N, C-alpha and C positions, 0 to 999 in steps of 0.2 A: 235647545241649543247646547244643555249640557251632553247630550249624546254626540254632538258634532265635535264639541271640546274634547271628550273623551277619545274619539276616533282620531283627532288631530294629534293628541297626546301620544296615542299608541303608534301612529305613524311615524312621529318623531322619535320615540324610543327604538322602533324598528330601523329607522334610518342610522340612529347613533350606534346601534348594536352591529349593524352591518358594517359601518366604518371602523368600529373596533375590531371586528372580525378580519377585515382586510388588512388592517394595520398588523394584527398577530399573524395572519398568513405571510405577509411580506417578512416579518421578523423570522419566521421559521424558514422561509426560502433563503434569506441571507445566512442563517445558521447552517442549513444544509449545504449551501454553496461552499462555506467555509470548510465544513466537513469533507466536501468532495475534493476541494483544492488540497487539503491536508492528505487526504488518501492517495491522491495523484502524485504528490511530492513523495510521500513514503514509498509508492511503488517504484518511482523512478530511482530513489535512492536504493531500494532493495535490488532492482536490476543491475545497477551500476556495481554494487558489492558483489553479485553474483558473477558478473563478467570479470571482475578483478579477481575473485577466488579461482574462476576456470583459468585465467591467464597465469596465476601462481602455480596451479596444479599442473598445467602444461610444462612450465618451466621445471618443476620438480621432477616431473616425469622424465623429461629429457636428460636429467641429471641421474636420478635414481636407477632407471632401467639399465643403462649401459654399466653402472656401478654393480648392480646386481648380477649382471651377465659376466662381469669381469670375476666377482667372487665365485660364482658357479664354475667358471672355466678354471680358475685357481684350484678349487676343490677337486674337480675331475682331474686335473694335472697332477695334483698330488696323490690322488688315489691311484691313477695309472703308473705314476713313478715308483710309488713304495708298496704297491701290492701286486 
């Protein structure tokens, strides 16, 4: 009878350990999901910032390139006129 009680106790311990393991796995899954959600949020924010930076760069380019060309033309004009 003692042997049956030992087996029963071992089976109960196995069941309890498996339940504990499942609980821990569920906690890890939840934590991993939180990390994934945070990473997605950061990626979306990064993409938004990159798009904003590109839009600003295009605006600056539309202003700067004509300004630079005007300066170059003015320098060429002054060089031609005075030399």
